[in-house]
Backbone bond lengths (Angstrom), bond angles and torsions (degrees), N, CA, C in turn:
res aa  C-N    CA-C-N  psi(-1)  N-CA   C-N-CA  omega(-1)  CA-C   N-CA-C  phi
1 X - - - 1.457 - - 1.513 107.89 -
2 X 1.386 121.14 -37.00 1.380 119.90 179.19 1.555 112.24 -68.29
3 X 1.330 114.87 -34.18 1.425 119.74 176.99 1.514 111.90 -59.90
4 X 1.350 115.87 -41.75 1.482 122.30 -178.05 1.512 105.91 -67.84
5 X 1.299 119.55 -47.78 1.465 118.46 -179.85 1.517 114.26 -61.82
6 X 1.307 115.41 -37.61 1.416 121.20 177.89 1.527 110.74 -65.89
7 X 1.274 117.50 -42.28 1.502 124.61 179.24 1.535 109.24 -64.03
8 X 1.347 116.40 -43.54 1.473 119.21 177.82 1.511 111.33 -64.41
9 X 1.338 117.13 -42.95 1.497 119.26 177.58 1.495 112.90 -65.29
10 X 1.328 121.13 -37.61 1.357 125.21 177.76 1.516 110.07 -63.86
11 X 1.329 117.07 -46.91 1.453 121.99 -178.93 1.565 110.01 -61.54
12 X 1.353 118.68 -40.08 1.386 120.93 179.64 1.534 110.31 -68.25
13 X 1.316 118.41 -43.92 1.433 119.38 177.46 1.517 113.78 -60.96
14 X 1.320 114.53 -48.52 1.506 120.84 -179.34 1.482 109.04 -62.63
15 X 1.357 119.83 -43.59 1.518 122.95 178.69 1.434 114.88 -61.70
16 X 1.338 117.32 -38.35 1.474 121.26 175.78 1.533 111.03 -67.99
17 X 1.305 117.80 -37.03 1.440 121.12 177.59 1.560 111.54 -62.57
18 X 1.324 114.84 -42.57 1.411 119.24 179.89 1.511 112.27 -71.20
19 X 1.297 121.48 -37.56 1.409 123.00 -178.53 1.480 120.32 -73.96
20 X 1.373 115.12 -9.30 1.487 119.51 -177.69 1.534 114.75 -56.99
21 X 1.363 121.96 -43.64 1.385 122.31 -178.76 1.622 111.09 -60.58
22 X 1.278 110.66 -34.33 1.601 112.96 -178.44 1.487 108.93 -62.89
23 X 1.360 117.67 -29.19 1.466 120.17 179.38 1.493 111.05 -57.22
24 X 1.364 117.27 -47.91 1.431 120.28 179.46 1.489 113.09 -60.10
25 X 1.297 119.80 -41.54 1.449 118.92 178.78 1.560 110.12 -64.50
26 X 1.271 116.88 -39.95 1.464 120.91 176.97 1.556 108.10 -57.02
27 X 1.250 117.13 -41.94 1.490 119.34 177.94 1.500 110.51 -61.97
28 X 1.323 120.52 -38.26 1.434 120.82 176.75 1.538 111.37 -60.00
29 X 1.299 114.13 -48.03 1.461 120.37 175.90 1.442 112.58 -58.05
30 X 1.330 118.81 -47.81 1.451 119.77 -179.87 1.503 113.17 -62.87
31 X 1.366 115.56 -37.12 1.462 119.55 178.31 1.480 111.06 -66.16
32 X 1.388 116.30 -37.62 1.484 120.42 -179.78 1.601 108.91 -65.15
33 X 1.319 115.50 -43.59 1.496 117.86 177.44 1.462 111.78 -60.39
34 X 1.322 116.02 -45.74 1.426 116.92 178.85 1.553 115.29 -63.02
35 X 1.227 116.37 -37.68 1.460 123.52 -172.33 1.529 108.77 -79.21
36 X 1.286 117.84 -37.51 1.529 120.57 -178.55 1.510 111.97 -110.90
37 X 1.345 122.05 -58.79 1.427 119.22 -171.14 1.522 112.29 -62.79
38 X 1.285 117.63 -49.76 1.442 124.88 -173.28 1.552 110.54 -65.61
39 X 1.412 116.56 -29.98 1.430 115.09 -177.40 1.521 111.39 -94.75
40 X 1.341 118.36 -3.41 1.444 120.40 -179.56 1.535 112.82 -76.49
41 X 1.274 115.99 145.84 1.533 119.80 175.83 1.465 108.93 -101.72
42 X 1.334 122.09 1.29 1.431 129.53 178.40 1.554 111.21 -86.95
43 X 1.329 115.28 98.63 1.456 116.55 -178.85 1.489 115.47 -62.68
44 X 1.412 117.33 -27.52 1.450 119.42 178.94 1.529 107.92 -71.66
45 X 1.311 120.12 -35.55 1.449 122.12 176.92 1.510 109.31 -67.62
46 X 1.273 117.56 -45.96 1.505 121.90 177.21 1.574 112.18 -51.03
47 X 1.332 112.84 -48.45 1.480 117.40 -179.03 1.557 111.18 -67.09
48 X 1.373 113.96 -39.37 1.421 117.98 178.92 1.505 109.35 -61.33
49 X 1.231 120.49 -43.82 1.479 125.24 179.95 1.516 111.76 -67.30
50 X 1.281 113.95 -41.30 1.551 119.91 -178.78 1.564 107.63 -64.65
51 X 1.338 114.58 -39.23 1.465 119.76 -177.75 1.552 109.37 -73.93
52 X 1.360 119.11 -35.66 1.426 122.49 -177.76 1.586 112.18 -72.65
53 X 1.298 112.72 -35.66 1.523 123.41 -179.19 1.564 104.90 52.15
54 X 1.347 119.10 -120.59 1.464 122.75 -171.50 1.495 110.81 -68.90
55 X 1.361 118.79 -13.76 1.398 121.15 -175.97 1.513 114.27 -82.78
56 X 1.337 117.03 11.09 1.437 121.93 165.63 1.531 106.05 -63.48
57 X 1.244 119.03 -36.89 1.436 125.27 -175.45 1.568 113.28 -114.21
58 X 1.315 116.97 -33.84 1.384 125.18 -179.20 1.608 113.57 -95.44
59 X 1.294 114.80 174.18 1.467 119.60 179.39 1.485 107.25 -114.34
60 X 1.370 117.26 126.61 1.398 123.24 177.24 1.464 115.55 -54.34
61 X 1.361 120.69 131.40 1.473 120.25 -179.57 1.470 113.81 87.22
62 X 1.268 121.33 -9.65 1.484 124.40 -177.40 1.528 108.54 -104.10
63 X 1.307 116.35 161.29 1.455 118.63 167.72 1.494 115.44 -55.33
64 X 1.257 117.57 148.71 1.561 119.59 -174.38 1.610 106.95 -69.87
65 X 1.275 118.80 -5.68 1.515 116.86 173.94 1.457 109.91 -83.22
66 X 1.286 118.02 -9.34 1.484 120.88 -179.87 1.571 110.49 -95.87
67 X 1.273 117.07 124.25 1.447 122.37 -177.95 1.489 114.45 -116.08
68 X 1.352 114.78 153.94 1.449 118.43 174.02 1.594 107.66 -77.60
69 X 1.290 121.50 174.47 1.482 120.08 -176.99 1.577 114.06 -54.63
70 X 1.327 114.99 -39.78 1.462 117.36 179.55 1.615 110.23 -65.73
71 X 1.326 111.13 -44.09 1.485 117.45 178.39 1.483 113.01 -59.84
72 X 1.335 116.94 -31.35 1.427 122.22 179.54 1.550 109.35 -66.04
73 X 1.344 115.16 -41.95 1.445 122.85 176.61 1.539 111.12 -63.15
74 X 1.340 113.85 -42.37 1.482 117.98 178.01 1.557 109.66 -60.83
75 X 1.357 114.04 -47.16 1.500 121.27 -178.51 1.546 109.85 -60.22
76 X 1.330 115.96 -38.00 1.439 121.99 -175.94 1.551 110.54 -65.21
77 X 1.329 117.65 -40.19 1.481 122.43 -179.85 1.510 115.71 -90.36
78 X 1.270 116.06 -29.50 1.461 119.76 -177.32 1.558 107.85 -110.45
79 X 1.305 116.68 91.08 1.481 121.89 179.46 1.535 110.44 -77.37
80 X 1.316 111.08 125.17 1.482 116.38 179.22 1.515 115.13 -50.40
81 X 1.367 113.84 -40.90 1.399 121.67 -179.77 1.508 114.36 -59.37
82 X 1.281 115.34 -28.87 1.511 122.07 -179.10 1.513 112.85 -77.84
83 X 1.308 115.45 -13.14 1.450 123.43 -177.97 1.498 116.06 -122.87
84 X 1.349 121.43 59.88 1.422 120.05 177.64 1.528 111.06 -62.55
85 X 1.279 117.20 159.43 1.478 122.86 -172.91 1.467 110.13 -58.32
86 X 1.352 119.99 -42.53 1.431 120.62 -179.09 1.478 115.46 -66.99
87 X 1.343 118.03 -21.29 1.491 119.67 179.87 1.552 111.58 -71.03
88 X 1.360 112.93 -27.99 1.494 118.59 179.40 1.574 107.69 -66.07
89 X 1.338 112.99 -32.82 1.528 116.80 179.23 1.491 111.69 -78.91
90 X 1.357 116.65 -42.68 1.470 119.28 -173.53 1.580 113.70 -84.78
91 X 1.318 118.46 -20.06 1.444 122.37 178.07 1.490 114.13 -140.79
92 X 1.351 115.33 58.53 1.405 115.91 -172.90 1.563 114.28 -65.21
93 X 1.308 117.86 -38.83 1.536 120.60 177.70 1.516 110.32 -60.70
94 X 1.313 116.43 -45.42 1.495 122.14 -175.76 1.574 109.62 -66.47
95 X 1.334 114.85 -40.79 1.454 118.69 179.11 1.510 108.49 -62.53
96 X 1.339 116.10 -47.74 1.481 123.06 179.92 1.544 110.29 -55.18
97 X 1.306 111.72 -47.91 1.542 116.91 -178.90 1.542 111.84 -60.00
98 X 1.312 114.99 -42.74 1.522 121.43 -175.82 1.485 108.07 -67.48
99 X 1.397 118.81 -45.32 1.359 123.44 179.09 1.523 114.70 -61.69
100 X 1.303 113.21 -43.54 1.505 118.06 -178.60 1.562 108.43 -70.42
101 X 1.331 118.82 -33.71 1.492 119.58 175.24 1.493 112.12 -62.93
102 X 1.386 114.40 -37.50 1.471 116.93 177.89 1.539 111.12 -68.08
103 X 1.381 115.06 -40.44 1.451 116.68 177.34 1.567 112.33 -57.14
104 X 1.354 114.98 -41.72 1.449 121.79 -179.37 1.533 111.75 -61.85
105 X 1.346 115.84 -40.51 1.392 122.04 175.36 1.490 114.29 -61.25
106 X 1.310 114.35 -46.08 1.469 121.72 -177.36 1.556 109.51 -66.56
107 X 1.324 117.54 -30.46 1.480 120.01 -177.52 1.559 108.94 -61.60
108 X 1.353 117.81 -27.36 1.490 122.31 -177.03 1.508 114.26 -81.56
109 X 1.386 113.20 -15.67 1.550 117.03 -176.11 1.521 107.29 -78.93
110 X 1.316 111.76 144.60 1.542 119.34 178.90 1.514 107.84 -85.64
111 X 1.326 115.93 135.41 1.425 122.57 170.07 1.445 111.72 -84.16
112 X 1.320 120.95 171.79 1.470 124.20 -175.14 1.523 112.37 -56.52
113 X 1.337 118.11 -30.25 1.474 120.59 -177.62 1.647 113.33 -81.24
114 X 1.330 113.37 0.08 1.425 118.64 175.44 1.500 113.41 96.32
115 X 1.294 118.61 -16.24 1.448 122.01 175.44 1.521 111.87 -80.10
116 X 1.307 119.56 152.72 1.486 115.47 172.31 1.463 108.86 -78.49
117 X 1.309 115.71 164.08 1.473 119.79 175.85 1.532 110.21 -61.27
118 X 1.387 116.53 -40.49 1.418 118.01 178.00 1.561 112.40 -61.91
119 X 1.350 117.77 -40.04 1.491 118.43 175.28 1.489 111.72 -60.31
120 X 1.360 116.81 -38.84 1.497 116.11 -174.99 1.554 106.82 -68.78
121 X 1.338 115.34 -39.26 1.464 116.33 -174.33 1.573 106.46 -67.35
122 X 1.308 119.46 -44.13 1.418 124.57 178.69 1.516 112.64 -61.41
123 X 1.301 117.63 -29.60 1.403 120.72 175.53 1.525 115.54 -86.04
124 X 1.381 115.37 6.68 1.420 120.20 172.77 1.555 110.34 83.06
125 X 1.254 117.76 23.73 1.455 119.46 177.53 1.506 112.10 -107.74
126 X 1.351 115.16 157.51 1.486 117.16 172.11 1.488 106.14 -72.32
127 X 1.307 121.83 133.29 1.457 123.12 -172.02 1.560 111.92 -68.51
128 X 1.345 117.21 -30.60 1.423 118.33 178.91 1.517 119.37 -90.67
129 X 1.245 114.41 6.89 1.550 117.65 -176.49 1.533 104.92 104.49
130 X 1.278 116.17 -165.79 1.460 119.68 179.66 1.563 108.21 -77.76
131 X 1.339 115.01 179.78 1.437 120.97 -171.20 1.535 111.35 -64.28
132 X 1.361 115.71 -15.85 1.413 117.33 178.27 1.514 113.16 -95.98
133 X 1.331 116.24 9.51 1.430 124.51 174.47 1.495 112.37 81.79
134 X 1.300 118.20 19.37 1.484 124.42 -175.68 1.532 112.73 -104.15
């Protein structure tokens, strides 16, 4: 019985250590939703974003390490290593400020179709294309 309890405890500790980086990524997604989706008055855009979920930056059916063009820009400016999970707890306002500054920079970058990512968002479009990254 002790072996089983020890094994379960070890798995829980190991699993929580592995899942920590995903917390940071979730925070980026949450910040994006708060910055764009919640402030939008475009109900069509809100539904599009809600349906796309993680695929605002990622590509449906691909590993989460694969990003659409918009997600690549986000990844370039927001390095996961700079946002460990405990930093979101200890410096929430500073993290929010840095993330929003990155979003503003990305808004000015032109997508492949010639529009800036900011123009695409204001037009009610997903900035990285459809959920399949097209």
